[in-house]
GUPAGU-444261 format. One record per atom (N, C-alpha, C): residue in three letters; chain; atom name; y, x, z. Coordinates in nm, 3 decimals. Each point is the difference from the previous one (the first is absolute). Layout:
BEGIN
(atom ALA A CA (Y X Z)) ...
end
This chain:
BEGIN
(atom MET A N (-2.156 -2.853 2.708)) (atom MET A CA (0.113 0.052 0.040)) (atom MET A C (0.051 -0.072 -0.056)) (atom ASP A N (0.168 -0.038 0.100)) (atom ASP A CA (0.065 -0.139 -0.081)) (atom ASP A C (0.135 0.108 0.079)) (atom ILE A N (0.106 -0.018 -0.080)) (atom ILE A CA (0.115 0.032 -0.003)) (atom ILE A C (0.123 -0.073 -0.053)) (atom LYS A N (0.122 0.002 0.145)) (atom LYS A CA (0.082 -0.132 -0.023)) (atom LYS A C (0.118 0.055 0.057)) (atom ILE A N (0.113 -0.019 -0.143)) (atom ILE A CA (0.160 0.083 0.020)) (atom ILE A C (0.086 -0.185 -0.031)) (atom ASN A N (0.033 0.033 0.114)) (atom ASN A CA (0.159 -0.051 0.016)) (atom ASN A C (0.090 0.011 -0.009)) (atom VAL A N (0.057 -0.045 -0.157)) (atom VAL A CA (0.156 0.024 0.034)) (atom VAL A C (0.151 -0.053 -0.034)) (atom LYS A N (0.088 0.033 0.103)) (atom LYS A CA (0.082 -0.097 0.006)) (atom LYS A C (0.107 0.062 -0.072)) (atom ASN A N (0.021 -0.115 -0.036)) (atom ASN A CA (0.162 0.002 -0.089)) (atom ASN A C (-0.015 0.103 -0.151)) (atom LEU A N (-0.042 -0.040 -0.037)) (atom LEU A CA (-0.072 0.055 -0.153)) (atom LEU A C (0.096 -0.005 -0.076)) (atom LYS A N (0.105 -0.124 -0.049)) (atom LYS A CA (0.029 0.074 -0.030)) (atom LYS A C (0.137 0.083 0.036)) (atom LYS A N (0.040 -0.011 0.108)) (atom LYS A CA (0.042 0.175 0.017)) (atom LYS A C (-0.049 0.074 -0.018)) (atom VAL A N (-0.164 0.044 0.018)) (atom VAL A CA (-0.061 0.102 0.010)) (atom VAL A C (0.023 0.085 -0.164)) (atom MET A N (-0.015 -0.114 -0.118)) (atom MET A CA (-0.060 0.021 -0.172)) (atom MET A C (0.166 0.082 -0.038)) (atom SER A N (0.151 -0.110 0.083)) (atom SER A CA (0.091 0.078 -0.066)) (atom SER A C (0.025 0.095 0.045)) (atom GLN A N (-0.015 0.042 0.180)) (atom GLN A CA (0.034 0.130 0.021)) (atom GLN A C (-0.115 0.148 -0.065)) (atom LEU A N (-0.142 -0.053 -0.042)) (atom LEU A CA (-0.091 0.063 -0.072)) (atom LEU A C (0.107 0.031 -0.184)) (atom GLY A N (0.067 -0.164 -0.014)) (atom GLY A CA (0.044 0.032 -0.149)) (atom GLY A C (0.141 0.089 0.033)) (atom ARG A N (0.044 0.009 0.082)) (atom ARG A CA (0.129 0.089 -0.010)) (atom ARG A C (-0.039 0.142 0.063)) (atom LEU A N (-0.116 0.056 0.099)) (atom LEU A CA (-0.025 0.110 -0.034)) (atom LEU A C (-0.089 0.090 -0.148)) (atom ASN A N (-0.083 -0.102 -0.057)) (atom ASN A CA (-0.038 0.048 -0.139)) (atom ASN A C (0.136 0.028 -0.071)) (atom LYS A N (0.077 -0.080 -0.034)) (atom LYS A CA (0.162 0.045 -0.013)) (atom LYS A C (0.088 0.169 0.001)) (atom ASP A N (-0.018 -0.010 0.181)) (atom ASP A CA (0.018 0.074 -0.009)) (atom ASP A C (-0.030 0.137 0.004)) (atom LEU A N (-0.162 -0.002 0.027)) (atom LEU A CA (-0.091 0.117 -0.074)) (atom LEU A C (-0.019 0.011 -0.136)) (atom GLU A N (0.067 -0.026 -0.058)) (atom GLU A CA (-0.101 0.013 -0.129)) (atom GLU A C (0.048 0.145 -0.107)) (atom GLN A N (0.184 0.010 0.043)) (atom GLN A CA (0.069 0.141 -0.068)) (atom GLN A C (-0.096 0.071 0.054)) (atom PRO A N (0.010 0.021 0.156)) (atom PRO A CA (-0.015 0.125 0.049)) (atom PRO A C (-0.191 0.040 -0.034)) (atom PHE A N (-0.111 -0.076 -0.039)) (atom PHE A CA (-0.116 0.004 -0.002)) (atom PHE A C (-0.008 0.083 -0.167)) (atom GLN A N (0.099 -0.081 -0.035)) (atom GLN A CA (0.020 0.031 -0.174)) (atom GLN A C (0.068 0.148 0.026)) (atom GLU A N (0.070 0.050 0.057)) (atom GLU A CA (0.030 0.162 0.003)) (atom GLU A C (-0.099 0.052 0.045)) (atom VAL A N (-0.053 -0.016 0.122)) (atom VAL A CA (-0.093 0.071 0.054)) (atom VAL A C (-0.154 0.020 -0.179)) (atom VAL A N (-0.048 -0.126 0.013)) (atom VAL A CA (-0.037 0.041 -0.164)) (atom VAL A C (0.002 0.094 -0.070)) (atom LYS A N (0.112 -0.059 -0.065)) (atom LYS A CA (0.063 0.119 -0.087)) (atom LYS A C (0.026 0.135 -0.005)) (atom GLY A N (0.058 0.048 0.149)) (atom GLY A CA (-0.012 0.147 0.078)) (atom GLY A C (-0.154 -0.024 -0.014)) (atom GLY A N (-0.074 -0.005 0.049)) (atom GLY A CA (-0.167 0.035 0.017)) (atom GLY A C (-0.062 0.084 -0.155)) (atom GLY A N (0.057 -0.131 -0.124)) (atom GLY A CA (-0.038 0.066 -0.105)) (atom GLY A C (0.055 0.072 -0.080)) (atom GLN A N (0.076 0.071 0.056)) (atom GLN A CA (0.102 0.088 -0.001)) (atom GLN A C (-0.035 0.134 0.011)) (atom LEU A N (-0.031 -0.018 0.131)) (atom LEU A CA (-0.105 0.157 0.081)) (atom LEU A C (-0.145 0.026 -0.035)) (atom ILE A N (-0.014 -0.164 -0.081)) (atom ILE A CA (-0.144 0.062 -0.105)) (atom ILE A C (0.005 0.020 -0.116)) (atom ARG A N (0.103 0.006 -0.105)) (atom ARG A CA (0.052 0.026 -0.066)) (atom ARG A C (0.011 0.140 0.006)) (atom ALA A N (0.079 0.062 0.111)) (atom ALA A CA (0.049 0.134 0.008)) (atom ALA A C (-0.094 0.114 0.016)) (atom GLU A N (-0.108 -0.089 0.071)) (atom GLU A CA (-0.130 0.084 0.044)) (atom GLU A C (-0.090 0.027 -0.124)) (atom ALA A N (0.089 -0.082 -0.062)) (atom ALA A CA (-0.169 -0.028 -0.159)) (atom ALA A C (0.090 0.082 -0.076)) (atom VAL A N (0.064 0.039 -0.027)) (atom VAL A CA (0.168 0.077 -0.057)) (atom VAL A C (-0.065 0.098 0.046)) (atom LYS A N (-0.028 0.068 0.135)) (atom LYS A CA (0.000 0.127 0.022)) (atom LYS A C (-0.075 0.095 -0.020)) (atom SER A N (-0.134 -0.149 -0.023)) (atom SER A CA (-0.185 0.109 0.027)) (atom SER A C (-0.049 -0.018 -0.111)) (atom ILE A N (0.084 -0.057 -0.133)) (atom ILE A CA (0.012 0.032 -0.125)) (atom ILE A C (0.054 0.096 -0.045)) (atom GLN A N (0.129 0.042 0.028)) (atom GLN A CA (0.076 0.135 0.019)) (atom GLN A C (-0.084 0.068 0.015)) (atom SER A N (-0.026 0.019 0.129)) (atom SER A CA (-0.112 0.152 0.044)) (atom SER A C (-0.072 -0.013 0.061)) (atom GLY A N (-0.103 -0.047 -0.125)) (atom GLY A CA (-0.135 -0.001 -0.039)) (atom GLY A C (-0.053 0.099 -0.088)) (atom ALA A N (-0.146 -0.017 -0.013)) (atom ALA A CA (-0.035 0.149 -0.076)) (atom ALA A C (0.016 -0.068 -0.154)) (atom LYS A N (0.072 0.101 -0.078)) (atom LYS A CA (0.027 -0.053 -0.133)) (atom LYS A C (-0.106 0.029 -0.116)) (atom SER A N (0.064 -0.055 -0.082)) (atom SER A CA (-0.153 -0.040 -0.090)) (atom SER A C (0.052 0.075 -0.146)) (atom GLY A N (-0.136 0.001 -0.093)) (atom GLY A CA (0.068 0.056 -0.102)) (atom GLY A C (-0.055 0.153 -0.058)) (atom ILE A N (0.099 -0.001 -0.195)) (atom ILE A CA (-0.049 0.127 -0.001)) (atom ILE A C (0.119 0.051 -0.011)) (atom VAL A N (0.024 0.152 0.030)) (atom VAL A CA (0.127 0.100 -0.053)) (atom VAL A C (-0.018 0.042 -0.094)) (atom TYR A N (0.066 -0.050 -0.068)) (atom TYR A CA (0.004 0.101 -0.142)) (atom TYR A C (0.148 0.064 -0.006)) (atom GLU A N (0.001 0.141 -0.091)) (atom GLU A CA (0.064 0.107 -0.007)) (atom GLU A C (0.038 0.009 -0.114)) (atom LYS A N (0.153 0.049 -0.061)) (atom LYS A CA (-0.011 -0.015 -0.166)) (atom LYS A C (0.126 0.133 0.070)) (atom TYR A N (0.021 0.088 -0.158)) (atom TYR A CA (0.077 0.078 -0.008)) (atom TYR A C (0.074 -0.051 -0.115)) (atom ASN A N (0.122 0.133 -0.014)) (atom ASN A CA (0.064 -0.026 -0.071)) (atom ASN A C (0.116 -0.152 -0.014)) (atom PRO A N (0.101 -0.014 0.135)) (atom PRO A CA (-0.026 0.036 0.095)) (atom PRO A C (-0.105 -0.009 0.068)) (atom ARG A N (-0.023 0.097 0.157)) (atom ARG A CA (-0.067 -0.036 0.086)) (atom ARG A C (-0.013 -0.113 0.109)) (atom ILE A N (-0.029 -0.081 -0.034)) (atom ILE A CA (0.017 -0.167 0.093)) (atom ILE A C (-0.164 -0.036 0.079)) (atom ALA A N (-0.036 0.005 0.083)) (atom ALA A CA (-0.067 -0.039 0.037)) (atom ALA A C (-0.011 -0.179 0.040)) (atom PHE A N (-0.096 -0.112 -0.042)) (atom PHE A CA (0.011 -0.128 0.096)) (atom PHE A C (-0.149 -0.099 -0.015)) (atom ASN A N (0.029 -0.067 0.075)) (atom ASN A CA (-0.132 -0.077 0.039)) (atom ASN A C (-0.026 -0.125 -0.061)) (atom VAL A N (-0.108 -0.010 -0.032)) (atom VAL A CA (-0.051 -0.153 -0.079)) (atom VAL A C (-0.099 -0.018 0.061)) (atom SER A N (0.016 -0.160 0.083)) (atom SER A CA (-0.100 -0.086 0.056)) (atom SER A C (-0.059 -0.095 -0.095)) (atom ILE A N (-0.103 -0.056 0.091)) (atom ILE A CA (-0.114 -0.086 -0.108)) (atom ILE A C (0.096 -0.090 -0.032)) (atom ASN A N (0.096 -0.078 0.101)) (atom ASN A CA (0.119 -0.094 -0.040)) (atom ASN A C (0.029 -0.004 -0.123)) (atom CYS A N (0.082 0.151 -0.062)) (atom CYS A CA (0.066 -0.027 -0.100)) (atom CYS A C (-0.106 -0.023 -0.093)) (atom PHE A N (-0.109 0.061 -0.046)) (atom PHE A CA (-0.093 0.006 -0.072)) (atom PHE A C (-0.013 -0.147 -0.037)) (atom LEU A N (-0.014 -0.115 0.154)) (atom LEU A CA (-0.030 -0.116 -0.040)) (atom LEU A C (0.113 -0.072 -0.047)) (atom PHE A N (0.112 0.053 0.006)) (atom PHE A CA (0.094 -0.083 -0.101)) (atom PHE A C (0.082 0.034 -0.067)) (atom LYS A N (-0.121 0.082 -0.038)) (atom LYS A CA (0.062 0.075 -0.124)) (atom LYS A C (-0.126 -0.083 -0.140)) (atom ALA A N (-0.126 -0.057 0.023)) (atom ALA A CA (-0.044 -0.021 0.028)) (atom ALA A C (0.025 -0.124 -0.048)) (atom ALA A N (0.029 -0.057 0.054)) (atom ALA A CA (0.017 -0.178 0.082)) (atom ALA A C (0.110 -0.024 -0.165)) (atom SER A N (0.123 0.072 0.007)) (atom SER A CA (0.166 -0.014 -0.065)) (atom SER A C (-0.053 0.104 -0.190)) (atom SER A N (-0.094 -0.041 0.043)) (atom SER A CA (-0.060 0.080 -0.162)) (atom SER A C (-0.062 -0.119 -0.046)) 
end
């Protein structure tokens, strides 16, 4: 199978493609940034609404309750 393509005024076509590239660069960057922000927002929402992990400790005098996760223990061990 042979395919032949003939392009007339190649220089004109190439200059128009270059101009098109410059005109579309900023809108494409904004689309990509917007998509990234949507993904970030969804990830944050998912993390905040996900199952909570860790152990709840209660102390008395004054009475307080706090949650300690495995990340806290890992951070403490790494910083020691």
